[in-house]
C-alpha positions as CSV (number, residue, x, y, z in Angstrom):
1,M,-5.1,26.9,7.8
2,Q,-3.9,24.8,5.6
3,R,-2.2,25.8,2.0
4,W,-4.0,25.5,-0.2
5,R,-4.4,22.6,-3.9
6,D,-5.1,23.0,-6.9
7,P,-7.7,20.0,-7.4
8,A,-7.0,19.0,-11.1
9,K,-3.6,18.0,-8.8
10,D,-4.2,17.1,-5.5
11,P,-2.7,13.5,-5.2
12,R,-4.9,12.5,-3.1
13,R,-7.7,12.9,-5.8
14,E,-5.4,10.8,-7.8
15,K,-7.0,7.0,-8.5
16,K,-5.5,4.1,-7.5
17,T,-5.4,1.3,-9.1
18,N,-7.4,-1.7,-7.6
19,L,-5.5,-4.6,-8.4
20,I,-3.6,-6.4,-4.5
21,T,-1.9,-9.7,-4.9
22,P,-3.5,-12.9,-2.6
23,E,-0.5,-12.4,0.4
24,G,-1.2,-8.2,0.6
25,Y,-4.8,-9.4,-0.1
26,E,-4.5,-11.7,3.5
27,V,-2.9,-8.7,5.0
28,L,-5.3,-6.4,4.9
29,Q,-8.0,-8.8,6.1
30,S,-6.5,-10.3,8.9
31,E,-5.2,-7.3,9.6
32,R,-9.5,-6.2,9.4
33,N,-10.1,-8.9,11.8
34,F,-7.5,-8.3,14.9
35,L,-9.2,-4.8,14.8
36,W,-12.8,-5.8,14.5
37,K,-12.2,-8.6,17.1
38,V,-9.7,-8.0,18.9
39,R,-8.6,-4.6,19.2
40,H,-11.7,-2.8,19.8
41,P,-13.6,-5.1,22.5
42,E,-10.5,-3.6,24.3
43,L,-10.7,-0.4,23.7
44,A,-14.0,0.0,24.8
45,Q,-13.7,-1.8,27.5
46,K,-11.5,0.9,28.4
47,V,-13.7,3.4,27.2
48,Q,-16.5,1.4,29.3
49,E,-13.5,1.5,32.7
50,A,-12.9,5.3,32.0
51,A,-17.2,5.8,32.3
52,A,-17.1,4.8,35.3
53,Q,-14.8,7.0,36.7
54,G,-16.8,9.9,36.3
55,D,-16.6,14.1,34.7
56,R,-15.6,13.0,31.7
57,S,-14.5,16.2,30.2
58,E,-11.9,16.2,32.9
59,N,-11.0,11.8,32.4
60,A,-7.5,11.6,30.6
61,D,-7.5,8.1,30.3
62,Y,-11.6,8.6,28.6
63,T,-10.3,10.9,26.4
64,Y,-7.4,9.5,25.4
65,N,-9.0,6.1,24.6
66,K,-12.0,7.3,22.9
67,Q,-9.7,8.7,20.7
68,L,-7.8,5.5,20.0
69,L,-11.7,3.7,19.6
70,N,-12.4,6.0,16.8
71,K,-9.3,5.8,15.4
72,T,-9.4,1.9,15.1
73,L,-12.9,2.5,13.9
74,G,-12.9,4.8,11.4
75,R,-9.2,1.9,9.8
76,I,-12.2,-0.5,10.0
77,R,-14.7,1.2,7.6
78,H,-11.2,2.6,5.3
79,L,-10.5,-1.4,5.7
80,D,-13.7,-3.0,4.6
81,K,-14.2,-0.4,2.2
82,R,-11.2,-0.5,0.1
83,L,-11.7,-4.8,-0.1
84,D,-14.6,-4.2,-1.8
85,L,-13.0,-2.5,-4.5
86,L,-9.8,-4.3,-4.8
87,T,-9.6,-7.4,-7.4
88,V,-6.8,-9.7,-6.1
89,V,-4.7,-11.0,-9.1
90,D,-3.9,-14.9,-8.0
91,K,-3.2,-15.6,-12.1
92,K,-0.3,-15.3,-14.0
93,P,0.6,-13.7,-17.1
94,D,0.3,-16.2,-20.0
95,D,3.4,-14.0,-21.2
96,Q,6.0,-14.8,-18.4
97,E,8.4,-13.0,-20.0
98,R,7.0,-9.8,-20.2
99,I,6.8,-7.7,-16.2
100,F,2.8,-7.3,-15.9
101,F,1.2,-7.2,-12.5
102,S,2.9,-9.2,-9.1
103,A,6.3,-9.4,-11.3
104,R,9.4,-10.0,-9.5
105,I,12.3,-8.3,-11.3
106,E,16.1,-7.5,-11.1
107,L,17.2,-4.2,-12.6
108,E,21.0,-3.1,-12.6
109,D,21.9,0.7,-13.3
110,N,24.7,2.2,-15.1
111,E,27.1,1.8,-12.7
112,G,26.5,-2.1,-11.7
113,K,23.8,-1.4,-9.0
114,R,21.3,-4.5,-9.1
115,M,17.9,-4.0,-7.0
116,Q,15.3,-6.6,-6.6
117,I,11.0,-5.7,-6.3
118,R,8.0,-6.3,-7.3
119,I,4.5,-4.4,-9.3
120,V,2.4,-4.1,-6.5
121,G,-0.7,-3.1,-5.8
122,P,-0.9,0.7,-4.0
123,D,-2.4,-0.7,-0.6
124,E,0.9,-3.0,-0.6
125,A,3.6,-1.2,-2.1
126,D,6.6,-0.9,0.5
127,L,10.2,0.5,-0.7
128,K,12.1,-1.2,2.1
129,E,10.3,-4.8,0.8
130,G,11.4,-3.8,-2.5
131,K,7.2,-3.5,-3.4
132,I,6.6,-0.7,-5.6
133,N,3.1,0.2,-6.6
134,I,2.3,-0.4,-9.7
135,D,0.7,3.8,-10.2
136,S,4.7,4.7,-9.5
137,P,6.5,5.9,-12.9
138,M,9.2,3.0,-12.4
139,A,6.5,0.4,-12.1
140,R,4.3,2.5,-15.7
141,S,8.0,2.3,-17.0
142,L,9.0,-1.4,-16.3
143,L,5.4,-2.4,-17.5
144,G,5.7,-5.1,-21.1
145,K,9.8,-4.7,-20.7
146,T,11.1,-8.4,-21.5
147,L,14.8,-9.5,-20.7
148,D,17.5,-6.9,-21.7
149,D,15.3,-3.8,-21.9
150,E,16.5,-0.7,-20.9
151,I,13.6,1.7,-19.0
152,R,14.6,5.4,-18.8
153,V,13.0,6.7,-15.6
154,Q,12.5,10.8,-14.9
155,A,13.8,10.8,-11.5
156,P,13.9,13.6,-9.3
157,G,17.4,14.1,-9.6
158,G,17.3,13.5,-13.1
159,E,16.7,10.8,-15.9
160,Q,17.7,7.1,-14.5
161,V,18.3,4.3,-17.3
162,Y,17.4,0.4,-15.2
163,Y,18.6,-2.7,-17.7
164,V,16.0,-6.0,-17.0
165,L,18.4,-8.9,-15.3
166,S,14.8,-11.1,-15.0
167,V,11.5,-11.8,-15.0
168,D,10.3,-13.9,-11.9
169,Y,6.2,-15.2,-11.4
170,D,6.7,-17.5,-8.4
């Protein structure tokens, strides 16, 4: 049983920004190609071999590989739809002193801790690599700012203050 969600506040229904960097697009495209050209034929072959063994209702190998094949096909369909919607941003902004999409930013907090982040699209965001989603509160507060600006971000632990140390679009 699922818990009830208010449709107006359901995070799964939030509109995603359809921007992506050229590197991120290439990663999604290569994942799609791998799944279609390598993974799909492997799983189809395994399902076919398991089906040839006879009774499918008690054949765990058949059931498992069929589920994997269906998940793989679902991921391929998702990537096909997503890749069609995405807009690749490969042009640097005219004003490279300001923070926009794909900017690499170095920030410092009040305690002197530094962090480096890059603003990317939702499909390539990864906090471990320092890539933040353009739709996140942090990225929204950074957009349009310049060197030495103060940024205030509402976080679960309270308001946090950061200072922009550098902006780069390499």
